[in-house]
C-alpha positions as CSV (number, residue, x, y, z in Angstrom):
1,X,-15.6,0.4,-20.0
2,X,-14.2,3.6,-20.5
3,X,-11.0,4.3,-19.0
4,X,-12.2,7.0,-16.7
5,X,-14.3,4.4,-14.9
6,X,-11.4,2.6,-14.0
7,X,-9.5,5.6,-13.1
8,X,-12.6,6.2,-10.6
9,X,-12.2,2.9,-9.2
10,X,-8.6,3.4,-8.8
11,X,-9.3,6.7,-6.7
12,X,-11.8,5.1,-4.3
13,X,-7.9,3.2,-2.9
14,X,-6.7,6.1,-2.0
15,X,-9.8,7.2,-0.1
16,X,-9.7,3.8,1.8
17,X,-5.8,3.7,2.4
18,X,-5.6,7.4,3.6
19,X,-7.8,6.8,6.6
20,X,-5.7,8.1,9.7
21,X,-3.8,6.4,12.0
22,X,-4.8,2.9,11.4
23,X,-4.7,0.6,15.0
24,X,-2.4,-1.8,12.9
25,X,0.1,0.9,12.7
26,X,-0.2,2.8,15.5
27,X,2.6,1.0,17.6
28,X,5.2,1.4,14.5
29,X,6.8,3.7,12.1
30,X,5.4,3.2,8.7
31,X,8.0,1.0,6.7
32,X,9.9,-0.5,9.6
33,X,9.6,-3.7,10.9
34,X,10.9,-5.5,13.8
35,X,10.0,-8.9,14.9
36,X,9.5,-10.4,18.6
37,X,11.8,-13.1,19.4
38,X,10.8,-16.9,19.6
39,X,12.2,-20.3,20.4
40,X,15.1,-21.8,18.6
41,X,12.5,-23.6,16.5
42,X,11.3,-20.5,14.8
43,X,12.6,-20.0,11.4
44,X,13.3,-16.8,9.4
45,X,12.5,-15.5,6.0
46,X,14.3,-16.4,2.8
47,X,17.2,-14.2,1.6
48,X,15.0,-10.9,3.5
49,X,16.6,-8.7,6.2
50,X,16.3,-10.9,9.4
51,X,14.9,-8.7,12.3
52,X,17.7,-9.7,14.7
53,X,20.8,-7.7,14.3
54,X,23.9,-9.7,13.3
55,X,22.2,-12.9,12.1
56,X,21.5,-14.1,8.7
57,X,18.2,-15.7,7.3
58,X,18.7,-19.5,7.6
59,X,17.8,-21.4,4.6
60,X,17.1,-25.3,4.3
61,X,15.2,-27.3,1.2
62,X,13.3,-29.3,3.8
63,X,13.4,-30.6,7.4
64,X,11.3,-34.1,8.1
65,X,10.6,-34.8,11.3
66,X,12.7,-37.2,13.6
67,X,10.9,-40.5,13.6
68,X,10.0,-40.4,17.1
69,X,11.6,-42.7,19.9
70,X,10.3,-39.6,22.3
71,X,6.3,-39.0,22.5
72,X,6.7,-35.8,20.7
73,X,8.9,-34.0,18.0
74,X,10.0,-30.9,16.3
75,X,10.8,-29.6,13.3
76,X,11.3,-26.5,11.2
77,X,10.9,-25.8,7.6
78,X,12.3,-22.5,5.9
79,X,11.3,-21.8,2.5
80,X,14.0,-22.0,-0.1
81,X,14.8,-18.9,-2.0
82,X,14.3,-20.9,-5.6
83,X,12.2,-18.4,-6.8
84,X,12.5,-14.7,-7.6
85,X,9.9,-11.8,-7.3
86,X,7.8,-11.8,-10.2
87,X,7.0,-8.2,-9.9
88,X,9.8,-5.4,-10.4
89,X,9.7,-3.2,-7.5
90,X,9.6,0.5,-8.6
91,X,11.5,3.5,-7.2
92,X,8.4,5.7,-6.6
93,X,6.4,3.3,-4.9
94,X,5.0,4.2,-1.3
95,X,7.1,2.8,1.4
96,X,6.2,-0.6,2.0
97,X,3.6,-1.6,5.3
98,X,4.3,-5.1,6.0
99,X,2.6,-6.7,8.8
100,X,3.9,-10.0,10.0
101,X,1.6,-12.3,11.7
102,X,2.7,-15.6,13.5
103,X,-0.2,-18.2,12.7
104,X,-0.4,-21.7,14.9
105,X,-2.5,-24.6,14.3
106,X,-3.5,-27.4,17.2
107,X,-5.1,-29.9,15.8
108,X,-6.0,-32.9,17.9
109,X,-7.5,-36.3,16.3
110,X,-10.4,-38.1,18.5
111,X,-11.7,-41.3,18.8
112,X,-9.3,-42.7,15.6
113,X,-8.0,-46.5,15.4
114,X,-5.2,-47.5,13.3
115,X,-2.8,-45.9,10.9
116,X,-3.5,-41.5,10.2
117,X,-2.5,-39.2,7.8
118,X,-3.1,-35.7,7.9
119,X,-2.9,-32.9,5.3
120,X,-2.6,-29.1,6.2
121,X,-2.6,-26.3,3.4
122,X,0.1,-24.0,3.9
123,X,0.6,-20.2,3.2
124,X,1.9,-19.8,-0.6
125,X,5.7,-20.5,-0.7
126,X,6.2,-17.6,-3.5
127,X,7.1,-14.2,-2.8
128,X,4.8,-11.7,-4.1
129,X,4.7,-7.8,-3.6
130,X,1.7,-8.5,-1.1
131,X,2.8,-11.8,0.8
132,X,5.6,-13.5,2.2
133,X,6.5,-16.9,4.0
134,X,9.2,-16.9,6.5
135,X,9.1,-20.6,7.4
136,X,7.3,-23.2,9.3
137,X,7.7,-25.5,12.5
138,X,5.7,-27.9,14.1
139,X,6.0,-30.7,17.1
140,X,3.4,-33.5,17.8
141,X,3.4,-37.1,19.2
142,X,3.5,-38.3,15.2
143,X,6.0,-41.3,13.9
144,X,6.8,-38.8,10.7
145,X,6.1,-35.5,9.4
146,X,7.4,-33.1,7.0
147,X,6.4,-30.8,3.8
148,X,6.0,-31.6,0.4
149,X,5.7,-28.9,-2.6
150,X,3.5,-29.8,-5.6
151,X,4.7,-27.7,-8.6
152,X,2.0,-28.5,-11.2
153,X,-0.9,-26.9,-8.3
154,X,1.8,-24.4,-6.9
155,X,1.2,-25.4,-3.4
156,X,3.1,-26.2,-0.4
157,X,1.6,-28.9,2.0
158,X,2.1,-29.9,5.5
159,X,1.6,-33.9,6.3
160,X,1.9,-36.1,9.1
161,X,1.8,-39.6,10.1
162,X,0.4,-41.8,12.7
163,X,0.9,-45.6,13.0
164,X,-1.9,-45.9,15.7
165,X,-4.6,-43.3,16.5
166,X,-5.4,-44.8,19.3
167,X,-2.3,-42.5,20.8
168,X,-4.6,-39.6,20.1
169,X,-2.5,-37.9,17.5
170,X,-1.6,-34.2,18.3
171,X,-0.3,-31.5,16.2
172,X,1.0,-28.0,16.8
173,X,2.2,-26.0,13.5
174,X,3.3,-22.5,13.5
175,X,3.8,-20.5,10.5
176,X,5.0,-17.0,9.9
177,X,4.1,-14.7,7.3
178,X,3.8,-11.3,6.2
179,X,1.5,-9.3,4.3
180,X,0.6,-5.4,2.9
181,X,-2.3,-4.4,1.1
182,X,-2.5,-5.5,-2.7
183,X,-3.4,-2.4,-5.0
184,X,-4.0,-2.6,-9.1
185,X,-3.0,0.7,-10.8
186,X,-4.9,1.0,-14.5
187,X,-2.3,3.6,-15.1
188,X,0.6,1.5,-15.1
189,X,1.7,-1.2,-17.1
190,X,4.4,-3.7,-17.7
191,X,3.6,-6.2,-15.8
192,X,6.4,-9.3,-16.1
193,X,4.3,-11.7,-18.9
194,X,3.0,-15.0,-17.3
195,X,4.4,-18.2,-18.7
196,X,1.8,-19.4,-21.4
197,X,1.6,-23.1,-19.7
198,X,0.0,-21.3,-16.5
199,X,-2.1,-18.9,-18.9
200,X,-3.5,-22.3,-20.6
201,X,-3.8,-24.1,-17.2
202,X,-6.1,-20.9,-16.0
203,X,-8.7,-21.4,-19.0
204,X,-9.2,-25.4,-18.5
205,X,-12.3,-26.4,-17.2
206,X,-12.0,-28.3,-13.9
207,X,-15.0,-30.3,-11.8
208,X,-16.2,-27.7,-10.4
209,X,-15.5,-24.7,-13.2
210,X,-17.0,-25.9,-16.7
211,X,-16.6,-23.0,-19.3
212,X,-19.3,-24.2,-22.1
213,X,-23.1,-23.8,-21.8
214,X,-24.7,-22.0,-20.0
215,X,-21.7,-20.4,-18.1
216,X,-20.1,-19.1,-21.7
217,X,-24.0,-17.8,-22.6
218,X,-24.2,-16.1,-19.1
219,X,-20.8,-14.6,-19.5
220,X,-21.4,-13.4,-23.4
221,X,-24.3,-11.8,-21.9
222,X,-22.7,-10.0,-19.3
223,X,-20.4,-8.3,-21.3
224,X,-22.3,-7.7,-24.2
225,X,-20.7,-5.8,-27.1
226,X,-17.4,-5.0,-25.0
227,X,-14.1,-5.9,-26.8
228,X,-11.3,-5.0,-24.7
229,X,-10.7,-8.3,-22.1
230,X,-9.8,-5.7,-19.0
231,X,-13.1,-4.5,-19.4
232,X,-15.0,-7.6,-19.8
233,X,-13.2,-8.7,-16.3
234,X,-14.7,-5.7,-15.2
235,X,-18.2,-6.7,-16.7
236,X,-18.4,-10.4,-15.1
237,X,-17.3,-9.1,-11.9
238,X,-20.0,-6.5,-12.1
239,X,-22.4,-9.2,-12.9
240,X,-21.7,-11.5,-10.0
241,X,-21.6,-8.9,-7.2
242,X,-24.8,-7.7,-8.7
243,X,-26.6,-11.3,-9.5
244,X,-25.3,-13.5,-6.9
245,X,-26.3,-13.9,-2.8
246,X,-23.7,-14.6,-0.2
247,X,-25.2,-17.6,1.8
248,X,-23.3,-19.1,4.6
249,X,-26.1,-21.5,5.3
250,X,-25.0,-23.5,2.1
251,X,-22.3,-26.1,2.1
252,X,-19.3,-25.1,4.1
253,X,-16.7,-26.3,1.3
254,X,-18.5,-24.4,-1.5
255,X,-18.6,-27.8,-3.6
256,X,-21.5,-26.6,-6.3
257,X,-20.7,-26.8,-10.0
258,X,-21.4,-23.1,-11.2
259,X,-23.4,-24.9,-14.0
260,X,-25.6,-26.0,-11.7
261,X,-26.0,-23.2,-9.6
262,X,-26.8,-21.0,-13.0
263,X,-29.3,-23.7,-13.8
264,X,-31.2,-23.6,-10.8
265,X,-31.8,-19.6,-11.2
266,X,-30.6,-19.0,-7.3
267,X,-27.2,-17.9,-7.4
268,X,-26.4,-18.5,-3.7
269,X,-23.2,-19.6,-2.2
270,X,-20.4,-19.0,0.2
271,X,-17.1,-17.2,-0.9
272,X,-15.6,-20.3,-3.1
273,X,-19.0,-20.5,-5.1
274,X,-18.9,-16.8,-5.9
275,X,-15.3,-17.2,-6.6
276,X,-15.5,-19.7,-8.7
277,X,-18.3,-18.4,-10.5
278,X,-16.2,-15.3,-11.4
279,X,-13.5,-17.3,-12.7
280,X,-15.5,-19.7,-15.0
281,X,-17.1,-16.8,-16.6
282,X,-13.7,-15.4,-17.4
283,X,-12.2,-18.3,-18.7
284,X,-14.9,-19.4,-20.8
285,X,-14.4,-15.7,-23.0
286,X,-10.6,-16.5,-22.9
287,X,-9.7,-14.6,-19.8
288,X,-6.9,-16.9,-17.7
289,X,-8.8,-16.5,-14.1
290,X,-8.3,-18.5,-10.8
291,X,-9.7,-18.8,-7.4
292,X,-7.2,-18.3,-4.4
293,X,-7.7,-20.1,-1.7
294,X,-7.0,-18.7,2.0
295,X,-8.0,-17.3,5.5
296,X,-8.9,-14.3,7.3
297,X,-6.3,-13.5,9.8
298,X,-7.0,-10.1,11.4
299,X,-10.1,-7.3,11.6
300,X,-10.7,-5.2,8.7
301,X,-10.1,-1.8,8.2
302,X,-13.7,-1.7,5.6
303,X,-16.2,-3.6,7.5
304,X,-16.3,-5.4,10.5
305,X,-17.8,-8.3,8.6
306,X,-14.6,-8.8,6.6
307,X,-12.2,-9.4,9.2
308,X,-11.7,-12.2,11.9
309,X,-10.0,-12.3,15.4
310,X,-9.8,-15.5,18.3
311,X,-10.3,-18.5,16.7
312,X,-10.3,-18.6,13.5
313,X,-11.3,-22.1,12.4
314,X,-14.4,-21.2,10.2
315,X,-12.1,-18.2,8.8
316,X,-11.4,-20.0,5.8
317,X,-11.7,-17.3,2.7
318,X,-11.9,-17.5,-1.4
319,X,-11.0,-14.5,-3.5
320,X,-10.2,-14.5,-7.5
321,X,-7.7,-13.1,-9.8
322,X,-7.5,-12.5,-13.3
323,X,-4.8,-11.8,-16.1
324,X,-4.9,-9.0,-18.6
325,X,-1.7,-8.5,-20.7
326,X,0.4,-5.5,-19.8
327,X,-1.1,-5.8,-16.2
328,X,-0.3,-9.3,-15.0
329,X,-2.9,-11.0,-12.6
330,X,-5.4,-8.6,-11.1
331,X,-7.1,-9.2,-7.7
332,X,-11.2,-9.1,-7.7
333,X,-13.1,-10.2,-4.5
334,X,-16.6,-10.2,-5.2
335,X,-17.9,-12.6,-2.5
336,X,-16.7,-9.8,0.2
337,X,-19.0,-7.3,-1.6
338,X,-21.9,-10.1,-0.9
339,X,-21.1,-10.8,2.4
340,X,-20.9,-6.7,3.1
341,X,-24.4,-6.4,2.2
342,X,-25.9,-9.5,3.8
343,X,-23.9,-8.6,7.3
344,X,-23.9,-4.8,7.3
345,X,-27.3,-4.2,5.9
346,X,-26.3,-2.3,2.8
347,X,-28.6,-1.4,0.3
348,X,-28.3,-0.8,-3.4
349,X,-28.6,2.9,-2.7
350,X,-25.8,3.2,-0.2
351,X,-22.9,5.0,-1.1
352,X,-20.8,2.9,1.1
353,X,-22.1,-0.1,-1.7
354,X,-20.6,1.7,-4.7
355,X,-17.5,2.8,-3.1
356,X,-16.7,-0.8,-1.8
357,X,-18.0,-2.7,-5.3
358,X,-15.2,-0.3,-7.0
359,X,-12.5,-0.6,-4.7
360,X,-12.6,-4.6,-4.7
361,X,-11.9,-4.8,-8.1
362,X,-8.5,-4.4,-7.9
363,X,-7.6,-4.4,-4.2
364,X,-7.1,-7.2,-1.5
365,X,-6.9,-6.2,2.2
366,X,-4.5,-8.4,3.0
367,X,-5.9,-9.2,6.9
368,X,-6.0,-12.7,4.9
369,X,-3.3,-14.9,3.5
370,X,-3.4,-17.0,0.2
371,X,-2.9,-21.0,0.3
372,X,-3.2,-21.7,-3.3
373,X,-4.8,-21.4,-6.6
374,X,-5.0,-25.3,-6.8
375,X,-8.3,-27.1,-8.4
376,X,-8.7,-30.8,-8.5
377,X,-5.9,-31.8,-6.1
378,X,-4.6,-34.9,-6.1
379,X,-2.9,-35.3,-2.1
380,X,0.7,-37.3,-2.3
381,X,0.3,-41.0,-1.1
382,X,-3.9,-40.2,-0.5
383,X,-5.9,-43.1,-1.2
384,X,-8.7,-41.0,-1.5
385,X,-10.4,-39.5,-4.7
386,X,-9.2,-36.1,-6.1
387,X,-10.3,-32.7,-4.0
388,X,-12.0,-30.0,-5.8
389,X,-9.5,-27.4,-3.6
390,X,-7.8,-27.7,-0.4
391,X,-8.4,-25.1,2.0
392,X,-9.2,-27.4,4.8
393,X,-7.3,-29.5,7.4
394,X,-8.1,-33.3,5.6
395,X,-7.9,-36.7,7.6
396,X,-7.3,-40.6,6.1
397,X,-7.5,-43.8,8.3
398,X,-8.0,-47.2,7.2
399,X,-11.7,-46.2,7.1
400,X,-11.2,-43.7,4.3
401,X,-11.4,-39.9,4.4
402,X,-13.4,-38.3,7.2
403,X,-14.9,-35.1,7.7
404,X,-12.1,-33.1,9.8
405,X,-14.3,-29.9,10.4
406,X,-16.4,-33.1,12.9
407,X,-15.6,-31.4,16.4
408,X,-16.3,-35.2,17.5
409,X,-13.7,-36.5,15.5
410,X,-11.2,-33.6,15.5
411,X,-10.5,-30.9,17.7
412,X,-9.0,-27.9,15.7
413,X,-7.8,-24.4,16.7
414,X,-6.1,-21.9,14.6
415,X,-5.2,-18.2,15.9
416,X,-2.7,-15.4,14.5
417,X,-1.2,-12.6,16.3
418,X,0.9,-9.5,14.9
419,X,4.4,-10.0,16.0
420,X,5.8,-7.2,14.4
421,X,4.1,-5.1,16.9
422,X,7.2,-5.8,19.6
423,X,10.1,-3.9,19.3
424,X,13.7,-4.6,20.4
425,X,15.2,-3.7,23.0
């Protein structure tokens, strides 16, 4: 892949980001953010300027809900500033275009007897140049609740326990997250090198991502004689985009082994299937790669089908990223190319498809937040088997783990609202 092809792809980003007067920014000055006042339970960012004048942001290690003599309990949690940002901000970068969201999750469990435990994935706790988590608060009739951090899986998980599910367990969880679009510029190198243990972990096989056999053979055919790792990843991205099909009728959690997918000759699936296929092809060629599981929060500037609004119960979406020396982790989003083809009726000759395909190699529109990149997840204190990944709430009772998306057993509602629209005074 020639350098000028990558430069052309990067130039596409300028075309999209130059769209005049985006609705998401029309009520505020670019680069300036204020946050609406909330209840005293709301937490603020770790070591970042608060929108409220005269107050410093509060940091704690963890607050666990009170044991509950009362029917409802409340608690708050602010991420601890133990990690420095892993990217150096250069002075000539464009002003930040941050958007702040309040994400509210409401869960009620129905017709459950005996002890109950619930796990919910939380927004990525590490600050990045495109996403920041400001904290979480929760209330409900649980016996105990809190947040734990899994350093191996590199994720935070909320949990809650009920001694008796017959009381109709209820939870209200609020998170505040800020995002701005993630861009890749091939003309700029110098990213801080990733730790070797992280790169090794993102070359390993998992339950859904084997790296030998048909997976490696497919990757070799897609790459051909290309030697440069960055160009190899681009060739694999192009192959996935050109040969897969987004199919929402497939298993909603996307638990298909990618080797089985390739052997079937029908490369159909949801976003997790498509992202995992890209990840497996990269890993088979020695390119560290990982899926990134998350949730759509807002409308899209690109295509209507790539956004979400209202109840976000089914707005889960998986993207991917790969590592290139000198550039660090590079974002890709092949599933949304296939989704736009299906939902927007884009033909192979449509110029919009050409632009979108180039754009989503190296670009994430951050109307979405990331939860984690964990695979083969072992939940703390769970009696069940490992999960291929953690994207949805998980519920276990004395009878075992049940489908937490079953509306007969659980009422689950997620909404997101922009809190940076409001101005102080």
